[in-house]
ChimeraX commands (.cxc) that place a marker at each C-alpha (Angstrom):
marker #1 position 323.58,-22.28,-18.92 radius 0.5
marker #1 position 320.90,-24.56,-17.41 radius 0.5
marker #1 position 320.89,-28.23,-18.33 radius 0.5
marker #1 position 317.81,-30.35,-17.70 radius 0.5
marker #1 position 318.75,-34.02,-17.73 radius 0.5
marker #1 position 316.23,-36.81,-17.20 radius 0.5
marker #1 position 316.93,-40.50,-17.32 radius 0.5
marker #1 position 314.40,-43.28,-16.97 radius 0.5
marker #1 position 314.00,-47.02,-17.06 radius 0.5
marker #1 position 312.42,-48.81,-20.02 radius 0.5
marker #1 position 308.64,-48.92,-20.08 radius 0.5
marker #1 position 308.12,-45.68,-18.18 radius 0.5
marker #1 position 307.76,-43.49,-21.26 radius 0.5
marker #1 position 307.47,-44.00,-24.96 radius 0.5
marker #1 position 309.57,-41.60,-27.01 radius 0.5
marker #1 position 306.42,-40.30,-28.70 radius 0.5
marker #1 position 305.00,-39.39,-25.25 radius 0.5
marker #1 position 308.06,-37.40,-24.28 radius 0.5
marker #1 position 308.37,-34.94,-27.15 radius 0.5
marker #1 position 305.27,-32.85,-26.29 radius 0.5
marker #1 position 306.13,-32.99,-22.59 radius 0.5
marker #1 position 309.65,-31.71,-23.22 radius 0.5
marker #1 position 308.32,-28.83,-25.31 radius 0.5
marker #1 position 305.88,-27.90,-22.52 radius 0.5
marker #1 position 308.57,-28.15,-19.86 radius 0.5
marker #1 position 311.06,-26.06,-21.84 radius 0.5
marker #1 position 308.41,-23.43,-22.52 radius 0.5
marker #1 position 307.47,-23.32,-18.83 radius 0.5
marker #1 position 311.09,-22.92,-17.78 radius 0.5
marker #1 position 311.69,-20.14,-20.31 radius 0.5
marker #1 position 308.30,-18.55,-19.58 radius 0.5
marker #1 position 309.16,-18.32,-15.89 radius 0.5
marker #1 position 311.59,-15.53,-16.77 radius 0.5
marker #1 position 314.44,-17.28,-14.99 radius 0.5
marker #1 position 316.11,-18.12,-18.30 radius 0.5
marker #1 position 316.97,-14.99,-20.25 radius 0.5
marker #1 position 317.88,-16.63,-23.55 radius 0.5
marker #1 position 315.94,-19.75,-24.57 radius 0.5
marker #1 position 318.94,-20.98,-26.56 radius 0.5
marker #1 position 320.81,-21.44,-23.28 radius 0.5
marker #1 position 318.44,-24.15,-22.04 radius 0.5
marker #1 position 319.73,-27.63,-22.85 radius 0.5
marker #1 position 317.29,-30.52,-22.31 radius 0.5
marker #1 position 317.97,-34.20,-22.81 radius 0.5
marker #1 position 316.35,-37.49,-21.89 radius 0.5
marker #1 position 318.22,-40.75,-21.66 radius 0.5
marker #1 position 316.57,-44.16,-21.52 radius 0.5
marker #1 position 318.60,-46.60,-19.46 radius 0.5
marker #1 position 318.26,-50.03,-21.03 radius 0.5
marker #1 position 319.75,-52.12,-18.25 radius 0.5
marker #1 position 318.15,-51.25,-14.93 radius 0.5
marker #1 position 317.71,-53.11,-11.68 radius 0.5
marker #1 position 315.78,-51.62,-8.78 radius 0.5
marker #1 position 315.87,-53.46,-5.50 radius 0.5
marker #1 position 316.33,-57.18,-5.09 radius 0.5
marker #1 position 313.00,-58.61,-6.20 radius 0.5
marker #1 position 312.07,-59.70,-9.68 radius 0.5
marker #1 position 309.14,-57.24,-9.70 radius 0.5
marker #1 position 309.08,-54.90,-12.67 radius 0.5
marker #1 position 309.93,-51.47,-11.31 radius 0.5
marker #1 position 310.65,-48.25,-13.08 radius 0.5
marker #1 position 312.07,-44.85,-12.30 radius 0.5
marker #1 position 312.48,-41.34,-13.62 radius 0.5
marker #1 position 315.27,-39.13,-12.35 radius 0.5
marker #1 position 315.32,-35.47,-13.38 radius 0.5
marker #1 position 318.24,-33.22,-12.62 radius 0.5
marker #1 position 318.61,-29.50,-13.23 radius 0.5
marker #1 position 322.18,-28.25,-13.45 radius 0.5
marker #1 position 322.89,-24.55,-13.30 radius 0.5
marker #1 position 326.24,-22.85,-13.25 radius 0.5
marker #1 position 324.96,-20.45,-10.59 radius 0.5
marker #1 position 323.39,-23.18,-8.47 radius 0.5
marker #1 position 323.04,-21.03,-5.35 radius 0.5
marker #1 position 321.24,-18.18,-7.10 radius 0.5
marker #1 position 317.58,-17.20,-6.95 radius 0.5
marker #1 position 317.32,-18.11,-10.63 radius 0.5
marker #1 position 318.46,-21.69,-10.00 radius 0.5
marker #1 position 316.11,-21.95,-7.04 radius 0.5
marker #1 position 313.19,-20.73,-9.18 radius 0.5
marker #1 position 314.04,-23.23,-11.91 radius 0.5
marker #1 position 314.18,-26.10,-9.43 radius 0.5
marker #1 position 310.78,-25.18,-7.95 radius 0.5
marker #1 position 309.28,-24.98,-11.43 radius 0.5
marker #1 position 310.79,-28.35,-12.36 radius 0.5
marker #1 position 309.37,-29.91,-9.19 radius 0.5
marker #1 position 305.91,-28.55,-10.00 radius 0.5
marker #1 position 306.09,-29.85,-13.58 radius 0.5
marker #1 position 307.18,-33.29,-12.37 radius 0.5
marker #1 position 304.40,-33.37,-9.77 radius 0.5
marker #1 position 301.83,-32.44,-12.44 radius 0.5
marker #1 position 303.16,-35.10,-14.83 radius 0.5
marker #1 position 302.99,-37.75,-12.08 radius 0.5
marker #1 position 299.40,-36.75,-11.26 radius 0.5
marker #1 position 298.47,-36.94,-14.96 radius 0.5
marker #1 position 299.98,-40.43,-15.22 radius 0.5
marker #1 position 298.07,-41.61,-12.13 radius 0.5
marker #1 position 294.84,-40.25,-13.62 radius 0.5
marker #1 position 295.54,-41.97,-16.97 radius 0.5
marker #1 position 296.35,-45.31,-15.35 radius 0.5
marker #1 position 293.22,-45.28,-13.16 radius 0.5
marker #1 position 290.95,-44.56,-16.17 radius 0.5
marker link #1:1,2 radius 0.2
marker link #1:2,3 radius 0.2
marker link #1:3,4 radius 0.2
marker link #1:4,5 radius 0.2
marker link #1:5,6 radius 0.2
marker link #1:6,7 radius 0.2
marker link #1:7,8 radius 0.2
marker link #1:8,9 radius 0.2
marker link #1:9,10 radius 0.2
marker link #1:10,11 radius 0.2
marker link #1:11,12 radius 0.2
marker link #1:12,13 radius 0.2
marker link #1:13,14 radius 0.2
marker link #1:14,15 radius 0.2
marker link #1:15,16 radius 0.2
marker link #1:16,17 radius 0.2
marker link #1:17,18 radius 0.2
marker link #1:18,19 radius 0.2
marker link #1:19,20 radius 0.2
marker link #1:20,21 radius 0.2
marker link #1:21,22 radius 0.2
marker link #1:22,23 radius 0.2
marker link #1:23,24 radius 0.2
marker link #1:24,25 radius 0.2
marker link #1:25,26 radius 0.2
marker link #1:26,27 radius 0.2
marker link #1:27,28 radius 0.2
marker link #1:28,29 radius 0.2
marker link #1:29,30 radius 0.2
marker link #1:30,31 radius 0.2
marker link #1:31,32 radius 0.2
marker link #1:32,33 radius 0.2
marker link #1:33,34 radius 0.2
marker link #1:34,35 radius 0.2
marker link #1:35,36 radius 0.2
marker link #1:36,37 radius 0.2
marker link #1:37,38 radius 0.2
marker link #1:38,39 radius 0.2
marker link #1:39,40 radius 0.2
marker link #1:40,41 radius 0.2
marker link #1:41,42 radius 0.2
marker link #1:42,43 radius 0.2
marker link #1:43,44 radius 0.2
marker link #1:44,45 radius 0.2
marker link #1:45,46 radius 0.2
marker link #1:46,47 radius 0.2
marker link #1:47,48 radius 0.2
marker link #1:48,49 radius 0.2
marker link #1:49,50 radius 0.2
marker link #1:50,51 radius 0.2
marker link #1:51,52 radius 0.2
marker link #1:52,53 radius 0.2
marker link #1:53,54 radius 0.2
marker link #1:54,55 radius 0.2
marker link #1:55,56 radius 0.2
marker link #1:56,57 radius 0.2
marker link #1:57,58 radius 0.2
marker link #1:58,59 radius 0.2
marker link #1:59,60 radius 0.2
marker link #1:60,61 radius 0.2
marker link #1:61,62 radius 0.2
marker link #1:62,63 radius 0.2
marker link #1:63,64 radius 0.2
marker link #1:64,65 radius 0.2
marker link #1:65,66 radius 0.2
marker link #1:66,67 radius 0.2
marker link #1:67,68 radius 0.2
marker link #1:68,69 radius 0.2
marker link #1:69,70 radius 0.2
marker link #1:70,71 radius 0.2
marker link #1:71,72 radius 0.2
marker link #1:72,73 radius 0.2
marker link #1:73,74 radius 0.2
marker link #1:74,75 radius 0.2
marker link #1:75,76 radius 0.2
marker link #1:76,77 radius 0.2
marker link #1:77,78 radius 0.2
marker link #1:78,79 radius 0.2
marker link #1:79,80 radius 0.2
marker link #1:80,81 radius 0.2
marker link #1:81,82 radius 0.2
marker link #1:82,83 radius 0.2
marker link #1:83,84 radius 0.2
marker link #1:84,85 radius 0.2
marker link #1:85,86 radius 0.2
marker link #1:86,87 radius 0.2
marker link #1:87,88 radius 0.2
marker link #1:88,89 radius 0.2
marker link #1:89,90 radius 0.2
marker link #1:90,91 radius 0.2
marker link #1:91,92 radius 0.2
marker link #1:92,93 radius 0.2
marker link #1:93,94 radius 0.2
marker link #1:94,95 radius 0.2
marker link #1:95,96 radius 0.2
marker link #1:96,97 radius 0.2
marker link #1:97,98 radius 0.2
marker link #1:98,99 radius 0.2
marker link #1:99,100 radius 0.2
marker link #1:100,101 radius 0.2
view
């Protein structure tokens, strides 16, 4: 049973921004064929309210996504990880495009 867990610092996402992204990510993971039963995919996002990154007073943020699979060494888990990496890379590129506009 795959678990997709993402945690992030405040100010990186608004909850309203995340809902459509989670739906797209879940659909991509299920659509890849690596997950046989969509009900087995568990996705959650946790906002960490108290975060410190580094030693400066600069405002810094982070997102950490983790995919846990019972059969972590399998081809299925490897496919899921690659798909997650592509989705994260696309989301980061979208954010850079939005912030430069």
